[in-house]
C-alpha positions, 0 to 999 in steps of 0.5 A: 465170374468172368462170364458174368463180368462181361454180361454185365457190361465189364471189360472183355478182350473178344467181341461182344455177343448178341442179346439172344446169345447172353440170355441162352448163356445166362438160362443155361448157368440157372438151369446147370449151376449148382451154386445158388451164389452163380444162380442168384448172379444169373437170374439178376443178370436176366432181370437187368435184360428183361426190360431191354430183351423182353420177348428173349427173357420170356421165351427163353427163361420162363421155365427156368424162373418157374423152376427157381421159384419152385426150387430155391425157396430158401432164399428171398433174394433169388425168390424176388429177382426170380419174380421181378423178371417175369413182372418185368416180361408179362407187364405192359405198363413199362413198354407204355411208359417208356412209348413215345406219342409218335409211335404206331397204334399198332405197337402198342398192339403188339406190346399188348399181344405179347402181355397176353401171350406170356400170361397165357404161357405162365398160367397154362399150367394152374400150378403156377398161380397156386405157387404165386398165392403161397408166395404172396403169404410170404412176409419177406418184403423181397418177396411178397411185393414182388409176387403181389405186382405179378399176379395184379399184371396176370389179372390184367392181361387174362382177368377171367381165367387167372379169377377162376383159379384164384376162385378154385384155389383153397382159400386163395381169396382169403390170402390175398384178403390179408394183404390189405392188414399189411403194416408196410403201405406198400404192399397194403396199397398194392394189394388194393390194387390187386383186389380191384383187378380180382374183383372186376365182373365177378360177383362171386370172389366179390362176394366173398371179399366182401364177407372177409370183412373187406367193407371195415378194412377198406373205410378204416383206411379211407378214415386213416388216409383223412377221407376226400382230402386223402391221396391216391389210396383214397381213390383206390380204395373207393374203385375197389368198393364200387366193384364190390358193390355195383351190380351186386344186390347181395353186397349192397344188402351186406354193407346196408345191414353192415350199417357202413352208410352211417360210415359215409357222412364224414366223407362229405363235411366241407368247410365254408371255405371251398376254394383252392381244391386240389385235383386228387380231392375233386377226383376222390369225393367225385368216386364217394358220390358215385358210391352213393350213387351205386347203392341207390340206382334207378337199376337196382331192385326197388326194394334195396333202393328204398331200404338204402334211401331211408337209411340215408335219411336217417343217418344225415348223409341226405342233409349232407349232400343237401349243404354241399348242394347250396354251399359256395365255391363247390368246384363245378364237376363236383356240384354237377355230380353231387344234383345227381346224387341228390337226385337218385337218393330222393327219387320214390322216397316220399320221406327223402322227397319232402325234406328236399321240399323243405330245403331253403338256399342261404340268401336272403330272402331265403328261397327254396332250394328246387327254386334256385336249382330251376334257375338255374336250369333255364339260364343259358349261361349255365354249363349244359351237363349242370342243366341236365343234372337240374332237370333230372333231380326236378323229375326225381323229386316228382317221380310218384309225388303227386304232394309235390306234383300239387305244390309245383302246379299249385304256383301256377294257378291264379289264386296262389300266385304271389308276385313278390317272390319268383315261384317255380311255376313262374321260372317254368313258364318264363323257359317255357316261352324263353328264346333258348331252345333248350329252356324251352325243352327243359321247362317243357318236359319238367312240366310234363312231369308234374302232369305224370299219371295225375289226371287231376292236375290236367284239369287244374292246369286248364284254368291257367291264364297267361297275359301276353301282352299289355291291352290283349286279354289273357290266354291260357297255357294250353292256348299259348303252347299250340301257338308257339307250336304253330309259329314254327320255332326251333325243333327242339322247342317244338318237340318239347311242346308236342311232349307236354301236350301229348302228356297233357292230353293223355287220359284227360278227355277234358284235356282233349276237348280244350284242345279241339275247341280251338279250331286252328288246332286240328288243321295245323297238325293235319297240314304238318302230318300231310306235308313232305318234309326233311329228315329233321322234320319227321321226328316232329311229324311223328309227335303231331301224328301221336297228338291227333291219335290221342285226340281221337283216343281219348275223345268224349265226343262233347264236340260236334264238330271233332267227334271220333268218326269226323277226325278219322275221316279228315285223316282218311281224306287229307293224310290216309291211315297208312301215312299216318300210321308210317308218320307214327312210327317214325317216333319209335325207330328214331335212334334218340328214342332209344337212347332215352329209354335206356335210363332215367337219367337225361345223359346227351352229348350235345344240346342238339341230342336232347329230343326225347324224355325216358318217361315220354318214351314209356307213354309213346310204347303205350299209346302206339299200338292202341292209336293204330288200332282205334284209326282203323275202327268203322263208326259203329265199331266205334259206337260199339266200343263207346257202349261196352265202355259206358257199360264198362264204367257203369259196370266199374262204377257199380263195383267200385261203389259196392268195393266202397261199401265193403270197406266201409263194412269192414272198418266198422267190423274192425271198429265193432272187433275192437270195442268187443275186444274192448268190453270183453277186457272190460268184463274180464276186469270187473270178474276178477274185481267181482271173484275179489270181492266175494273172497273178501265177503268170505273171508269177513264172514269166517272172521265173524263165524270166529268171533261169534264162536269166541262171544258162543251162546253159553254165558260161562266164560270158562265154557267159551274159553275151552271152546276157543282152544278146541277150536284152535287145535289146543288139547282140552285135557291138558288144558282142564288138568291144569285147570284142576291144579290151580283150583286145588293150589286155590284151595290150599292157600285160602286154607292156609291164610284161615289157619294163619288168621286163627293163630293171629286171632289166639296171640292177640287174645293172649296179649290183652289178658297178660295186660289184664291180670296181675295182682301179684308181681309172682303171679304176673312173673309166672303167667309172663314166663308160661305166656312167653313160652306159649307165645314163641311157640306160636311164633314157631308156628306161624313162621312154619305157616309163612314158610309153607305159603311161600312154597306155594306161592313158588308152586303157584308162579311155577304154575303161572309159567307153565300156563304163560307158555301155553298162551303163546303156543295158541295166541288166541287162548292167551288173553282168556289164559290171562284173565283166568290167572286174573280171576284167580288173583281178583274176580272183580277185574276180570269181570269188569275186563270180561265186560270190556271185552264184550263191548268191543266184540259187539262194536266188531260184530256190528261194523263187520256186518255194516261191511257185509251189507256195503260188500252186498251192495258192490256184488249187486251192481257188478252183478247187474254190470256184467248182464248189461255187457253181456247184452251188449256182446250178444247184441255186437254179435247179431250186428257182426251175423248181420254185416256178414250177411249184407256181405254175401249178398254183395259178394253175389252182385258181384259175381254177377256183375263179373259175369255180365263183364265177361260176357260184354268182353267177348262180344268185344272180342268177336268185334275185333276189339282188343280188351285189355285184362281187368286182372292187369288193371285191377291187382291192386283191388284184387289184392285187396279183395284177397286180403278182405276174403282172408279176414271174411275166413278168419272172422268165420274161424274165431 
């Protein structure tokens, strides 16, 4: 321990050892000591020396420290010291903090080289990085945290090599993703920094991290930290999200499909009081806006950008951004970035562009947001970056938006000018003719975008008249632009006006005629091109040559003095063809042209560099070659080209006409198909109704026949009753037996009743004879006694007869019960059996009931007959309807066949026309004329014809 005491600065008797000697002794102690405590103290001493003696510790101790990490895994304290020491040796952060501002750059380069060299030594053995990944899994804070910091430093020094090692390591990325779930914020936050370095410029790792649920975890951390009001942790999470999403289409699609765009909306909820924003909040919100722009960047695939734009509109994110755009008190840099973000969210998306057009600023009276933004663009007191952002927003609003272009141009037309409010057109005209050259350029480019690829609006803009001064007649906007151009204004102003004129005149012969109608325009252009001016004016000369070339190429020869041939002769005499082509090439060779051609957003370091627009560079690239060829063509070639163009135009008109006819016939076919489908469905419904009615008629017929059988033609009730029973499946033999037994008991009952009546008559006779008898009392008594005896005998016989009658009645009731059971078995026979029992009781009542039932049955038969007649009428009407529908169906089929025949004829005509066009093109090519392939120019129409052909083949197959 005396040795350690000397190393750590304790008192010693001899001379102090040097730093290198001390480090060597400590390394020997780490390598040779058997006691863990001694090795731990030695590693702790190396850690304390590693900051001051970084080189020595790195050279002598790295191998021993790595060995400690491999062998002493059980002791977390020595592992933590070893990791901290390696971090101090490899990391450049500590050296950069200790450096003074006065130190030279060479010292900083040496520090960077030192860290990079130590990192290269460490990762030379891939097992060392794998060992670190294993240590990162340890839960002990003193092991996990320094392991995370060391791995982050390795990635900073040798990122691609360490990324490759982690990528091939089993579950390497997944182990690091677990850091985001650590409950200790220090480890979690450093884990975010580690993943930042891990995901830089490596799409494979980015995909793995994204599919390890990184988006969910990072968004949860941002929400927990307070969104834009959070601290540095929110900034780190946003930077990691940018790494995962930027230029990674797979992750962008996963982010959108996972509904994570909806979770971005709360980030941009700002209150009414926007004063006093902290620097961290500004940074966070700036990164959040950049993250939105990553998802809708113009460099992304169009389909992915479009789907993200729609999702942002539907979840309300665009509306939230527009709220920030129109809010007060927002810092200037946040407002600028918000304008750029809104620009790319609406670019090329009609729904979002329409919504943006409807946004109003909270002013009195309310003004459209576009008007308010244009006010800032043409105001020279506004910051330069803000004016560039507004111009970009206006360009994105008009990109592929013919509706928006028409609305902007309509504010310039005389019939729609409102004198009570400022319109977008008035602001553009004001900026176009102001004294500020930057306003001139921005207004000219904005107006050019309103005319981009829209020949109709180019013609309408020719109607715009401007009042120059009181008492002077108004001049056209085109004339005013050329007047300012000829007055010799600033280069930036002239470049902007020339870009506007080139865009305006391209592909618009009427505008070219108006331009050439002014006799001063052509001499001015030739004079500008012919002069030998400085480098600053070369750009203007090139644009003048382009404008003159457009006037030749799109000239319809309607003005005799300015026909194509005369203009080319003028160039040959005053400028020279070679000189003209050279001046035309100045544009594409300019450095600012190359910068503007890279991306749509105007990004310039200073206002002086603001010369070219991105869309204009596309126009130059398109026209430069064709103008060069047009200058060298002879008059005969021009005539032939004109003839060919006219022929092609005629053919195009014919083809367009036939295409229109085919489209109309296709629409008619679709309508006929829909009608056929409708009639077919109606026919099926009617057939189903007819089938149902036929089944009902059959049921009524069956009921009618059943009633007819029940009533029968035989007058005897019992025969009809027997037939009914037989029809309903009851055995007739059993019923006949019951009837016979019933008749026997009825006969017995009648016989007994007759005997009873005879006895009653005998008794009455005896009683009357007793009253008439009597002469003497003795004879009276004797006869009385004899009569009484005889009467008693008669009474006994009467009682016997009554008991027999009761027994017979019981048997009759028993038979009636059995009869009722049979009636339950057959409900149809029930009324008849009941009537039979009733007939046995009283014949008169049964006859009355029978007559009543016959009447009811007759009425039912009559009602059924009437219903049958009505059903027959319905059946006849349904049959006639089906016949009418079949007739219509056959007529429609004939019409479809005729339409197909007409289409075949039209296709034959089109084939002939195509052959003629091909022949004309061959002639043109023989004369050396460059002819564009029709496949490129009419790919959309060809796609339509292919779809039509597929539909015709489907109809033929059907």
